[in-house]
N, C-alpha and C positions, 0 to 999 in steps of 0.2 A: 466339250468345255463351253461354258457360257462366259462371255466377256461383259463386264460392267464398265460402262464409260460415261460417267463415273459418279459414284457417291461422293467422291472427294473433291470434285470440281466440275465445272460446266464445260465439258469438252466441245459439245456442238457449238456453243456460243464463242468461246475464246480460242479454241484449238482445232478448228475444223480442218484446216490445211494439213496440220500434223497428222490428224487421224487418217486422212486419205493417203498421205504418204506412207504411213505405217502399214496400212492395208496393202498398199502396192509392194512394200518391202517384204511383207509376210511375217513380221514380228515387231515387237517393241521391247524395251527394257524398263523394269520398274524397281526402283530402290525400295528397300524395306522402310516404311515410314518411321520406324523407331531405331533402325540400324542402317543408315543410308549406305554404309559400305557394303552391305549385302544386296546385290543386284540380281534380279531374276529376269531371265529371258522368257517372254510370253509369245507363243506362236499365234499369229493371226491368219494362218493359212486356212482356206475353206475346208480342208480335210481334217483340221483340228478344232474348228470353232463351229458350234451348233447354232448359236445366235448371239447377237450383240444387243445389249440393253442400253440405250442412250438416256441419260438423265439431263434435263435442261429446263431453263426458263426462256430461252430464245433459240430455237433450232434454225432460224433463218440462215445464218452463215453456213450451216451444213447442208441445208436444203438444196443449194445450188450444186452440190456434189452428189446428190442421191442417185443420179443415173450412173455415175462412176462406181458408187458403192454397190449398186445393184449388180454391176458387172463383175464384182468379185465373188458373187454367188453365196454370200453369207446372209441369212435372214436377220432382220432387226426389228425392234419396236421401240417406242419412245415412252418414257415417263416425263410428262410435261407439266410443270408447276405453273398454275395460274391462280393468283391470290388477289391481286388488286389492292394490296395494303397501302396505307399512307407512307409517304416518303420518309418519315421518321424511322420506319421499320425497314423499308425496302428502298434504299436511296437510289439505286440504279437499275431496278427491274424495268423491263419495257412497260410503257403505259398500257393500261388494261385493254383499251380498244385495239392496240397493236398486237398484244398477246392473243387476243381472241381471233383476230383476222389470221394471224400466223397459224394458230391451232387449226382453224377451219381449212386453211390452204393445205396444211400437212395431212389432215384427215382425207381430203379429197384425193391427195396423191397416194396415200397408203391404205386407206380404209379405216373405219372406226374402231376395229379391233386392235390396231397397231399403234394407236395414240391414246394413252391413258392420262386422264386429268388428275392432277394432284392438287387438292386444296389442303396443303400441308406445309408447315404446321399451322395450327390454329393458335394464335397468340392473343391473350386477353390483356388489354391495356386500356387506359382512359380513352384512347381514340378508337379502340376496336373492342367494344363490349359485346355481349351476346347479341344484342339487337343489330349491331353492325354486321356480324358474321351471318346472321339469318338473311339480312337483306342482300349482302354481297354474294353469298353462296347461291341464293335463288336467282339473282341476275345473271351470274356466270353460267349456271346450269341451263337456263333457258337459251342462252346464246350458243351453248355447245351441244344442245340436244341434237342427236343425229350424227354428231361428229365424234362421239366416243361412246363406248359401252360400259365404261367403268370409271368411278371416281374413288380416289384414295384420300383418306383423312387421318390426321393424328393431332394430338395436343402437344404443344411445344414442351420439350424436356429441358430442365435446367442443367447446364454444363458449367463447369468451373471456368472454362475459357471464355464463356459468354456472359458470365455474371456481372462483370464490370460494365459491359456495354448495355446490358438490360437495365441496370440500375441508373445509368446515365440518361435513359429515356425520360426520367422524371424532369430533367432540365428542359426537355423539348415538349413538355406537356403531354407526354404519352407514357406515363408511369405504368408499370405492370400492376395489374389488379387481380384480386381473387374472384373466382366464379363460384357462386353458391351451388350446392348439389341440385337444388330445384331448377335453377337457371341452366345448369349444365345439361340436365336431363331433357329440358325443354328444347335446347339447341340440338342435341343429338337426334331427338325424334324428328325435329324439323329437317335436319339434313337428310335423314333416311327417307322421309316422305317426299321431299323435293327431288331427290335422286330418282325415286320410283316414278314420280310424275313425268320425269324427263327421260324415262327408259334407260336409266343407268343403274348398274350394280354398284353398291357402295360398300367399301371394305376399309378396314383400319390398317395402319402401318406401324409395326413394332410397338403396339399400344398395350401397356401392362394392365390398364383398366379394361374390364370386360364390357364391351359396348354391344354385345349380342342382344341384350334385353331391349335395346333401342332399335334393333334392326340393322346393325352394322357388324358384320362378322369379321374376324381376323383375316387379313389378306396376305398375299405374297407378291411383292413388287417384281421379284425375279421368280417367275411362276412356271413350274414344269407343266402344269395342266394347260395353261394358256399357250405355251410353246407347242405342245402336242396338238392342241385344237387348231391353232392358227397356221402352224408351219408343218404339222405332221411329223415332228421330230420327237423321239423319245429321249429324254434326258433324266439324269438322276433326280429322285425326289428327296434326297438326303438334305436335311437342313444345313445351312452354312454355319459351321461352328465359330467362325470369326465374327459373326454378327451378334447383336444383343439377344438375350434370352427370349424376349418377346417377338423377335423378328422371325417371320415365317419363310424368308427367302431361301431358295435352294442354292447349292454350291455355285460359285462364280469366281472369276479372277478380275479384280479391279485394276485398271491400268492408269488411273489418275494419281495425282499427288495432292496432299493437303497444302493449304496456304498458297493457292494458285488461282482462286476465283476472284474476279474483280467486282462482283455485284454488290458486295458490302452489306449483306443482310445482317441485321443486328443479332439475330438469334442463331446464326449458322454455326454448327459445331465443327464444320470442316475448315473454317478459317479462324485461327486464333488471333491473327494480327492482320489488319487490312494493309498496314505498311509493308509487312513481309510479303503479303500476296502481290503487291505491286512490284516489289523488288524481284520476286521470283518470276513474275510475268516478263520482266525485262531480261531475264536470263533464258527465256524460251527461244529455241531455234527450231523451226518446222522441219529442218533436215535431221535433227537429232533422233536417235532411237528412243530416247526418254523424253518425257514431257517437259521437265525442267532440268537445265544443265545438260551435260553430255555423258551418259553412262553407257559404255559399250557393252555388248552382250558378254556375259562372263565366260561362255564357252568358246567364243571366237570374236576377236575384234573386227573380223572381216565378214561377220554373219550377214550384214546388210548387203543385199544384192545390188543396191544403187551405189554409184561411185560417190565416195565421200570427198567433197570439195570444201576447202576452207578449214578452219580450226574450230574446235568446240569453244563456246564462250567461257 
């Protein structure tokens, strides 16, 4: 089994202590995002977990626990987003220079194969036109050369829950803009060439547009071939049916919860309400088996091997 931690929220940044406690306990509980009364117990025992995939914009809070995580004997790698977008789009993301230094430090600790750079998603606005992305991508790629072997790119997808936020960018002078086919092709070719110049493989993430003609093949963020190559573990190559049609990821179990990330990215599909995310974060207890609230394991309220002190929030 592969654990995804998490597409739904940034566990390394905001819930690092919880993650370590759940690994120590050997399980966590995950309510169904659409039917919260349905709670699933997910094993985190080394005998059950092949690898953990961490998704983050700032792994620094989790990095102080890496020695402890190594001790659990479960392999892991990072999907690390570094974009350097204007604050109108990414209000609370780490400053670019901080993100780059963190990426480099993490790569020195784990190796370049276990830290994957995500320049994802690419958003076209008045403040981030094609020229902006060409310059920004090139600058970041040069800084991360040698620190990663792969970069993942995608074009922002419109979601109903983000539509109002994206329209509001017009008031901040960062209105969403169209990108002509010619300019788009020029950008894709530039990304591919820049990645190659910096010894990085470039792949796309859940992209319905065929980018192979520009030198960007479809990728898998949760990748059975990478897991076999880096960790020597054979996992199922079956596509995850719960993901979008264009997503190439293999089967995994996500242990995060929606509306619980505090970064406030305007285009984020996993956060429908920044206010609700803040409220949910306030309900987080690092001792709880579940990320938000307190959801005991459905098969046994005593399944946690740690003593339960206090009361659930």
